N, C-alpha and C positions, 0 to 999 in steps of 0.2 A: 947179597944185599936184598933186603925186603922192599918190594914196591908198595907204594901207597894205594889203597883201594880207590877205585874210580867213584867219584861222587854221583849219587843218584839225583836226578832232577825231578823225580815224581813229586807232584804237589806244587811245583813252581808255576807261576802264572805270568803270561805275557800278553800285552795288548798288540794285536796283529791285524793287518788287512789281509783278507782271505783271497787267495788266487784261484786257479782253475780246479775243476773237479779231477780226481784221480781214480784209477781202478781200485775198488775195494770199499766204496761207501764213505769216502772222506774227501776233503779238499786240501790243497797245498798252500801253506803260508810260510813266511820267513820272519824271524825275529829281527830286531835292529842289528844284532850281532851277526846275522846271516844264517842262523840255525834253521834247518828245514823242519817244519812241523807238518804232520798228517793230522788234520783236525776233523773230528766228527761233529755232527749236530750243527753244521753251519752250511753256508752257501757262498758261491763265488761273489766277490764284491762286498761282502759284509765286513764290518769292523767288530771284532769280538775280543773278549778276554778268554784266552785259551789256557787251560790247566793241564799240565803234563801228566799223562797216565802211564807212559813207558819211556825209559831212556836214561842215559847217563851222560856225563860231560863229554865222553869220547865217542858217543853214538853218532853214526852217520846221519841219522834222522831221529826225530822224536815223535811220539804219538801223543795226541792231546784231545780233550773235549772242549767245545765252546760252552763255557759255564755262564757267560753273560753276553748278550748281544747289544752292542752299542749303536750300530747302524745296520738295521735289518734290510735284507733284499726284498724287492717287491714280490718275489716268489715264495716268501716265507708265510706259513700259517701256523696257528697253534696246533701242536701235535694232538690228534684226537685220542690217542692211547695214553692213559695215565701212567703206564709202565715204560713209556719211551722217554729217553733223555739221558744226560750224562750220568754214568754210574748205574744205570738201570738195565732193562732187558736189551740184549744185543741182537734180537731177531730181525729188527727192521732198521734200515739206514735212513729212509727219507720220509718219515712220518711228518716232519715239519715243512714239507715242500708241496706246493700245488701239484696235482696229478700231471698236467701237461708239462710242467717244468721238470718233473722227475724223468719223463721220457726224453726231454731235451738233454738233460745231464747224461743219461745213459748213452744217447747218441754221440755225445762229445767223447765219452770214454771209448766207445767202439772205434770212432774215427782216430783217436789218438793212438790206440793200440795198433790199428792197421798201419798207420804212418810210421810209428816207431819200430815195430817188429817185422812188418812185411814190406815197408816202403811203398805202400799203396794209398792213393787218395780214395775217397768214397767213389768217385767216378770210375777210377781204375778198377775198383772192386765190384762195379756194377750195382752200386747202392745209392739210392736217392737221399740217404741221410735220415730217413724217418724211422722211428721205433713204434711199431704198431701195437696198440692195446688189444687184448683178447676181447671177444664179443661179451658185452655185458659189464666190462670193467671200467667204462667211462663213467666216473662218479664225480659229483661236485666236490670242490675244495672243502676239506674238513671231514670227508668221509673216506673210507677205504673199502675196497672190495673184499668180501670174505671168500678167499680162493683156496686156502691151503688145506688140501684133503688129507695130508699126513703131517702130524705134529708130534715131535719128540719132546715130551715133558721131562724135565729133570726134577728129582725129588730132593728136598733139602733135609737137614738133620732132624727136623720136627715132623717129617713125613708129608710136607706140603708140596703140591705140584707147582711148578713154575718153569721158567726158561732161563738159559744161561745168560749171564752178563757178557758183554763184548770181550773177546779174547780172555776169558776167565772160566774157571770151574765153579765160581760162585753162582748161586741160584737166586733169581728174582721171583719170589712167589707172586702168582697172579690169580685173579678170579675169573678172567675171561681174556681170550686172545682175539683181537679184532679181525685178524686176517685168517683165522681158522674157519674152514667151511662149516656150514650149518650142521652137516652130518657128524663133524668132530665135536662141535660145541654141545650138541644135544646129548652127548654121552655123559657129561657132567664130571669129567676127570678132575677139574679144579675144586669141586665141592667136597670131595672126600679126602681122607688121610690115607697115606700109603706107607705104613711102617715097614721097615726091612726091604723096601724097594728102592733101587737106584734110579730107574727111569721107566717111563711108560710111553710107548709109541702108540698113538691113536691113528687109525686108518679108517676113512669113510670113503668107500668106493663111489665114484661118480657114475659108473655104468650099471649099478645095481643098488639094492638096499643093504648090501653087505657092510658090516662094521666089525672092526677087529682091534684088539689091543695086544701089544707084545710087551710083556713085563720082564725087566732085568732085575733080579733080586740083588741086594748087597751080598758080599761074601758071607756065606753061612745063613743068609736070610731065608725065611719061609715065605711061601706064596700065600697071599691073603685070599679069602673068598671074595670074588669080584662080583659086586652087585652095582651095576650102573643104571642110568636112566633109560637106556634103550637096549634091546637084545644085541649081544655082541659075542663074537668068538674070542677066546683067550688063548694066547700062546706065551711061552716063556723061553728065555735064553738060558741054556744050561751053563752052570758055573764051571764044569770041568771041560766040556767040549766046545763051549761058546756057540753052539748051534741052537736053532730055534725049534722048539718042541710044542706040539699041540697039547693043550690042557682040556679044552672042550670047544665044540663047534667046528666049523670048517677050518682047515689049515690054509685057506686061500680066500681071496676076494675076487669077484668077477668085475671086469672093466669092459667097456665097449669103445671101439674106434673104427672108423671106416666100414661100418656095417658088420663087424665081426665082434664076437665076445672073446675076451682073453682072461685066462686064469692066471692070477699073480699070487704065488705061494709064499708063505712064511715071511711076510713083511718085505717081499722082494720089490725091485725097482719098478715103478710106473710114474709117469709124469705127474707132478703134484697139482698142477692147475687143472680144473675140470675140462677146459677147452684145449689143453696143450696137445694131447695125442692127435686129435683130429686136425688141429691147426698145422702141426708139423708134418703129418702124413700128406695133407693137401699141398703144402709148400714143396715137399720133396717130390711128389708125383708130378706136379706141374712143371717142376724144373727138369726132371729126368725124361719125361715123356716116353714111358716104356712102350715097346712094340711087341706084338705077338712073336713068340719064338726067341726073345732075348734071353741071354744068360746073365743073371744078376747076382751080386754078392751083397749080403747084409752083415756088416762087421760090427762087433760089440752089440749083438742083436737083442739082448735081453730076452723077454718072453715072446719075441717074434713079431713085434708091431710092424716094422717096415717090410720084413720078409713076407708077411701075410698080404700086405698091400701090393707088393711087387708080384706075388704069385697070382693074384687075381687078374693082373693086367698083362702078364707075359703069356698067359694062356697055357693050354695043355702041352704045347710043343716047346714052351720055355722051361727054364730051370732056375732055381734060387738056392744058393748056399748061404746059410747063416752060421756065424761063428760067435760063441759066447763062452766066457771063462767060468761063470757061476753054474755049479752043478744043478741046483734047484731051478734056476732060470731056464737051463737047457731042457729039463724035464717038462717044465711048463710050456716052453716053445714047441716041443714035439707034440704035446697034448693039444695045444691050441691050433696047430696046423696039420693035424693028423688026416684031415680030409683032403689035403693037397699033396698028392704023391710026387709032385714036381719040386717039393721043398725038402732039403736035407739040412739038418742042424748038427754041427760038430762042436764038441766041448773042448775048450783050451784057450790059451792066449792067442790072439790074432797072429802075433809075430812068430809063434811056434806052429800053429795049425796050418796057416795059409801055405807056407812052403811045402808042407807034407802032402797037401792035396794035389800037388803038381799041376794045378790049373795055370795055364800060360796065357789065357786071354779071358776077357769078360766084356760084355756090352755096357753094363751099368754097375755102379758101385754106390752103396750107401755106407757111410761110417758115422757112428755116433759114439766117439770115444769118451773115456772118463775125463775128468777135469784137466788132467795133465796133458791131454792131447794124444795124437797117434805117434809122433816122433819121426825123425828123418829116415830110419831104416824101413819102417812100415810104409811111409809115403813113397819111398823109392820102389818098393815092391809093387805097390798099387799102380803107380804110374807105368811100370813095365807091362802091365796087363792090357794097356791100350784101350781102356774103356771109352765109349763115346761120350759119356757124361759121368761125373762123380758128384754125389750129394754129400756134403759135409755138414753134419748137425753138431753144433757146439754150444755148450753152456758156459764157456769161458772165452771171452774175446781175445785174451792174450794167447791162449793155446791155439786158437783158430789162426791168429795172425802168424804165429811161429810156423805152423804147418802150411799155411798158404805160401810162405817163403820157400819152404822145402818143395812144395808142389811146383812152384815157378821154376826152380832149378831143374826140375824134371820135365818141364814143358807144358804144365797144366796151369791155366789161369782162370780166375773167377769170371764167369759170364754174368751172374747175378748174385746179389747178396740181400737177404731179407733179415730184419731184426725184429724180434717179437718181445713185448713186455709181458712175459708169462710169470713174473715174480714181483707184482706191484709192491711198492714201498720198501723193497730191498734193492741192493745194487745189481742184482743178477739180471741177465737177459738170456735169450735163446736165439742163436743165429742159424740160418740155413744158407750155405754157399753152394752154388752150382758151378762146377769146374768143367772146362773143356780143354782138349789139347790145342795148343797154339796153331793158328792157321786153318782150323776146321770150323765148318758151319754147324749144322744141326747133327 
């Protein structure tokens, strides 16, 4: 017997009163029939016309855009970016919200994730509930800080540079990205055409004048001669090996944090906000309070940011082990910290490498895992090392909350939690939790 296809509700419109903010850059609403909607481009308390963008009659929830605002929130402003709004660029979530209200919304999301996934109130997590802006990011309503030092431009069928639409492969062509750092904007990526290219990653180091573009050609596409408005190194992603290869210029950019220079190669990971690396190092070191002679771990260490900061503070009698899975990042970390013989960097996944080291104790641990978090097995291993303090750096509050629950099961609880708005006008935040074993002081 053939079953009837489920009816799509895309394009249907509902008048709804908008409820609380949810993790992911949207708010929750319900139709009169009780259907749950995740609605973008709106604010809690508003009454809007919501148009369905994803979902069927049998879907557990539907996704929607607020296409008309009937009763606006006092926190609503006109989005300063002409490419922001329903059906347009998906890069920003809160262009239509006053800056202070954006941070309040982010705080509500962090609090909700902590409560739902870790069973913690803000007080129990050692958090005062505030989301701190980075230095220089406090701007008047109607303006946005130009903070993004790395922008991935998608290229449409006509060769125009743009950004992806929300949850889509479709490209919104743009002539300027308001949140792009000046060093990215001055390259002029949006001014020229990019035939046979699928994407252009533009990188403007904040610790030097280094500029870099990483080109990904379409299958069979040829690399164009790149002439931009400023001197720039050019790299390309190989079609067969998917690796990054140098075309001309340096294969790395130089960044600075905590008084050290870091080489970041082949489009590798570095914090996107110019103030982020120093902000996070300061928060981690203030929380850990390293002592001379400490043995410390830096897990998911990237190019060695926290390992370098720890090594400076534990002194010549201390030791730091960094673990990172990316081969190029490990090469960079070893280069960046080659003057510190008390630092060792190992390549591989943390869950594989750490047991092989046979390390059975550590004084301090820093972990900055990918968005999915560390997971129960790794948390259990870390807790067994008996560290005096653990610093957990998280770009996703849900993953942080899940791992905090696992740490609690192993006897570690947050002493402090700090939340930083290092991704203005998006829904993302960066958190630093300092954990201690239960019943211990400093």
